[in-house]
C-alpha positions, 0 to 999 in steps of 0.5 A: 267053326273050322277050329273044332274037331276031336281029331289030334291030326286035324290041322297040319303044321308045316316047317314054314308054319312052325317058323311063323309060330316062333316061340309059340310053336311048342305051346300050340303045335306038337309032333305025331310021328314025323308030322306036326299038328296044332294041339287040340284042347276040349274039342277045339284048337288050343289057340282058340279062346272061348269066352262068355259074350256080353248078353249071353253066348260065347265069343271065339277068337284065335290067339295066334291069328297073325301067326296061324298055319297056312291051312287056317289062312287058306280058309278065308273068313266069309269065303264059300269054303268058310260058309261050308264049314259053318253049315257043316259044323255050327250045330256041333259047336252050338251043342258043345257050348249049349248055345240055344240060338245060332252060335256067334260068328268068330271074331278077331282081336288084337 
């Protein structure tokens, strides 16, 4: 849920993050002024893959999980902060994908 926003300056990318992204940095991050941010696409992080799930709904997973910026690393799955993001944004994500029930939990795929 924390991958969704309309803001272009949503997830800050530091120098260490840029290095960690390696050859993927230019694809998933960009500069606005003198600061780098993850690119956003269709209201979510460009690195978030959205695919139809078997049986309906959608699966969401990060395509750069092992290289994700520190901000994303700090918001641990299942943490109280993650639960807060879920509570605050689940309806917005569900509406964007016309999910009639509670949206699926994000998954990590290798």
